[in-house]
N, C-alpha and C positions, 0 to 999 in steps of 0.2 A: 523605594525599598532599593535594597543594595544586591548587586549578584554575589551568589554564593561562591565559594572557595574554589577555586582550579579540582582541587579534588574530589568534590560534590559535579562539577560541570563534567570532567572526564569520565566519570562514574554514568553520569546521565546517557552521556553520548556512546559508552562502550554498549547501551544496549541497542544500539542501531548497528553496531557493530556486529553485536549477538544473533540478532533476530532478522536483518535483512538478510543473511546468506538464503532464507527459507524464500524470502519473496523473491531474490533475482537469481538464485541456483537451481531452486526448487521447481516454481510456477512457470518462470520465465524461460528458462533452457532445458535442464533435467529430464522433468517429470512429461512435462508435454511430448518431448520427442520420444521417450520410452513409452509412454502412453500408446502415442500412435502407431509405435512398432509392434506392441506385442497384443494389439486389438485390431479385429477386423475393421473394415470401412464401416460397415453397418454394423451394429451390437444389440443383444437383448439386454436389458437391465428392469428389473421389477415388472416382467410380463409387457414391456413397452420395448418398440423397437427407436434406436437411434444413429445418426451419423454420428460416428467414434470423437471426431471433433467438438461437436455439439455436444454431448453427454458431459465430455471433459470441461466447458463452458456452464453447461448447466449445475455441475457438480461446485464449482467455485462458486457460482451466484446464490445456489442454497446453503453455503457457509456465509456467505457475508448477510445472507438474510437472516441466519439464525442470530449472529452478533448484532443488528440493528435492531432486532427485537429486545435482546435481552440487555444490551447496552448503557441503555438511559437509566432502567431499574438498578443494574448491578452500581453504576458509577453513583448514584444518587446514595444508595448504601454506605460506599465506599468514603463519601463527604461526612454522612453525617455518624459514621463509625469509626472514621478515622483509618481505615484499613486497606488503602490503595494498594499499598505493597503486596499486600497478601492476595490479591485479585490477580495483580501483574504476575506475582509468583506462579498463581494458579495456571493462567494462560500459559506461560513459559511451558510450564512441567508437561501439560496435554498436547501442546505445539510439537516439542521436539520429541518426545515418546512416540507420538502418532507418524511423525516424520521419519524418525528412525523405523519404524515399523513397516514401513515401504519397501524395506530389503526384501521382505518376505511375498513383494506383490509379484506376480506373474500372468500368462495368458489364461491360466486357471484357477484364478484368484479376483475374479473383477470386482467380485464384491467387497473384497478385502482394499483393495485399492481403492475404491471413490469410498468406502466410508473412510478410511484412514487419511486420505486426500482432504476430505471435508471435515475432519477433526481437527489436521495439523493445520489448515486454512484457518479455523476456528480461533484456536490458539496462538496464531499469528495477528489476526485482526482484531482478537478480542484484547489482547494486550497492548493494543496501540493506545487506545484510548486514556489508560492508566500513566502510561509511559508519557503521552503528547501532554497530559495535564500537570506535570512536573514543570513545566516551560515557563509558564508564568509565575512559577513559587519560587525558583532557582536564578531566574535571569531577569536584570531590571529591564522595562520595554526599549531603552534604547540599545542594550544587547542583545536581545530576543532576534533579530534577523542573523545575526553572526553567528549566536550559539546554535539555532536550528540547525544552518547551514554546515555548522563542525558535525552535528550530529548525522545528518545524511550524509557527507562526506566520511566520515568513519564507516558508516555501513557499507557505501560503493565500497570503498578500499577494502574492507573483510570480505566481502563478496566475491572482489575481484581475485584475492588470495584462494579461496577456496574454490572459485571456477576454476584458476588453474591447476591446482591438486587435482580437482575432478577429470578435469581434461587430461592432465599428465596418466590416470590411470587408464581413460579411455585408449591414450595412445600404446600405453604399456602392457595391456591387458592380455591380446593375443602374444606377445612374447615372453609373457610371464607363465602362460598356458592357460589363461582366464577364459570361461566363455562370453560370447559375447554381450551377455547381460549383467554380468558379475561388476565390472568398473562401475556402473551404472548404479546398484542398489549399494555398493559399499559408499556411494557418494552421497545418497540418501541416510545412510547409518550416521557419516561424517556430520554432516547437517544437523542433525539431532544433537549430536553430542557437542559442537561446536556452540550450538544455539542455547542451551542450558549452561554449558561450561562457563562462557564468558559471562552470561546474564548474572552468574553468581558476584562478579565485581560490582555488577549495578547494584543488587539487593545490600550487599555490604555497604556503599557509599551513600546511598540515597537515604534523607531523612525519614524519619517515620511521618506519616500527615498526621495533622492534627483534626479531632472530630469537631465538627461545626454543632452538634448537638450534645450540650454536656449531660443532660439528664435526658434518658430515654423515657419517654410514656408510651408507646406500642413497639410494636413490630420491628423488626429490620426493614419489612416488605413496605409496611404503612409507611413508616420514616421516609423509605425511599420514594414513594409516590409524591408523598408533602414538599419533598425538596425538589423533585422535577417539576410540579406544579409552579413552586416560586420561581426556576430558572427560568420556566417558559414564561412567566407574566413578565421579568424582567427583559428576556429577548426581544420580546413583541412591544416593547417601547424603545427599541434600539433600529432608528430608521436603516442607519449605514451597515448595522451588523446584519439584518434581514436581508438586505439587497445583497450584500457579499456572500451569504452564505446560499441564497438563490442563484446566484451565477456559479460559485464554486461546487453546487450540485449537478448542475448541468453540463460545464467543462470537465468534471471528473468522471463523469459517466466515457466521455471520450477517452481523457487522459489515460485513466485505469486500464480501460477494457483496449486501447492500443499496445500497453505494455505487456499484458497478460495474452493477449493471441499473437503477439509479432512472431515468436517462434514457430507457434502452430501455422501459420500464414506461410513462412519460408519453406517449412517442412512441407505442408501440403499442396499449395498451390505453386510456388518455385520447385520444390522438390531439391532445396538444399542438402547437401551432407550435413550428416551431424557435427562432425568436426568442425566446419565452417559458420555453423552457426551458433555452436559455443564461443569460437573465435570472436566472432560478431558482438554477442551479448559482453564480454571482457570488454571489448573498444568501446561500448556504448557505456558501461560503466565507468570506465575512466575519462569518458568524456563528460559525464553526469558531475563529476568533482568537479570540473570547472565551470559547469554550468549552475551547481549550486552557489558555488563562493560566486559569481561573476553577478548573476542575480542579484545577491546579498548586497554586493558594492552599488548596482545599477540604482537601486531601492533607496541606498541613501542618499543619491543624487536627483533622481526623478521621481520618486516615492511608489509605495508598494502597487498601490490601485493601477497605475500608469504603468507601470511594468507588466502587471499581470496583464492589462488589455493586449500589450503587445506580444506576449509570448501565447496567449490563447489566438491571437490571429497565425501566429504560426501554425499551432497546431492544427488549425484548421486546414493550413496550405498542406502539412503533411500528409492529412488522410486524403485530401484529391489526387497527391502524388503516387500516396500509396493504392490507391483505385487503376492507376494509368499504367503501373510499374510491371515491367516486363521481364527484366534479367536480372540474373544474381547483381551485378555494378548497381543497380538502380537500387537494390536492396539494402545493401551496404553501405551507400551514398546516405539512402534515408535513414538506416538505421544511425547512423554518425549523428544528423540532423535531432533526432529522437534525444539519443544521448545528451545532447546541449541541452534541451529545454526539458526534459525528464526531472532531472535534479532540480532547476530551477523552478519549474514550477509547483514541485511539493514541498520543497524547503520556505518557496515565499509565502503560499499558503497557509501555511502551519503558523508561520512568523505573523503575518498579517490578522490571522483570526487572532493570536493572543495580544494583539496590539489594539485589537479593536474592542475586546470583550472588557467589562469594567473590572476596577479593583476588586477582589472576592476572595473568601475563602472557598467559595463551592468551585474551585476549579475542577475537579471531576467530572462534576454535573454540568458545568457550560461546555468544557471540552468534549462530554458526551454529544450535543447535539453535533459539535464538527464531525465528529467520529459517526454520527448515526447518518449524519447527510451524506458523506463520503460512502458509507456502506450501503446504502439504499441506491446511490447513485451509481455504485458497482453493479447491484443487482439488476437494476433497471438496464446499465450498458451491456452488462456480458449475456443477460437475456436475450436483450435484442439481437446482439451479435449470434448468438448461438442460433435463435428463431430465424434469422433470415438466410444464414449459412445451410440450416436443415431444410428451409422450404424452398430456397433458390439452388441449392449445393454449389453455389459459388459465394467464396468468402471475398470476395471483390464488391459484392454488392454491398456486405455488412460492414465493410471499412468505409466506402462512400457513405453510408448513411448516417455514421459517427459525425459527419460535419455539421448534421441539424444541431446537435448538441452543442458543438462549440461556438454555432451563433448565437443559440440561446444565452447559453453563458456568457458571452461577450457584451449582449445587450443589457443583462443582468450588473453586469461588472461598471460598464459605462454608466449605470444609472446610480449605483453607489458610490461613484467617483463625485458626480453631479450635488448629489445630497451630501457628500461629505464635505465638499468645498462651499456649500450653503450654510453650514453649521459652524466649520473650523480648519484653518490650514490642514492640507491634506497628507497623509501619513505615505 
């Protein structure tokens, strides 16, 4: 196959520019800081008591669990009906509107804040399976590392821009007569507008998908289950892909949890000021751009699986260092290291899966396996992190426990590389 036109590629990458602001501006920076600031350390929710940081992590885990349950069926329906762009549009609107509604969240509206945060997270991660599934359709195998890295890079650049806008609002809020929470609330609103506004470019440029079933003999749900069983049967016969997904499942538990909990850790354990945390996240995202491109280049030279092995080892070292971290300087140094490997492992994981999957028209269904694997890993990672935090009331123990996930993931990626070398030249 041939890689699509530059217009289509840039339109696809623009969705990273659009939706990454939610993940990096909201879940990584502004919302966790704001959530901890407007809630007491111990809160009551649905008749139960939680540590506030644990409730935040449980809410995110619940959102990812909902998507993990729904996306396999939805993606199969998208393939059989040829309407993946409609699903992408739906999750974008749900996420953007729910994110903007966080403007109304304060200390007296905990239920509103938790529900809107959950729905906006569902919108963010629910759309990713449909977005990611376009990669093997628009990029030839030899271009997938580069184009995947372009998407992540655009996402980090867009996030930095909006992050700086939010930071500017925080710094200018008091001189302009705003109360302390208003700049952050305005940032919530701006993220929703940015997300939906730039996604319109993606919707206009991406091609419509082609239905894999020309004559429908059953309901969309029935055909969805049929498509899911067909893809599952194929995956079972692909030993390298199976091993990669198992490794991805375990190391993603650690990667995603570190990314989502880092700001909470800096705020609650090290008591770093909000302004410094925001600046730190900006630095992380800038370094992540270099990380995504450098990993793509290294994969061309050494192969995807070998580079992933090295990066997973680095992540395990970061968790051990995080457990021992004591000062703000340590946090900033470790944050820079996280940025370097964060963009690289996300971009390379996506393109590696796109290379390992077979040539098929069922791209959404195949990517739903990748997506569900990631979402379930996030659920387990975030739940484990929150449970250990809630049980011991010491987040350092939660960070150290993540090393186990990286070690298991490393074992499976090594197994995938060995099996791949037995079958054909390594990718």
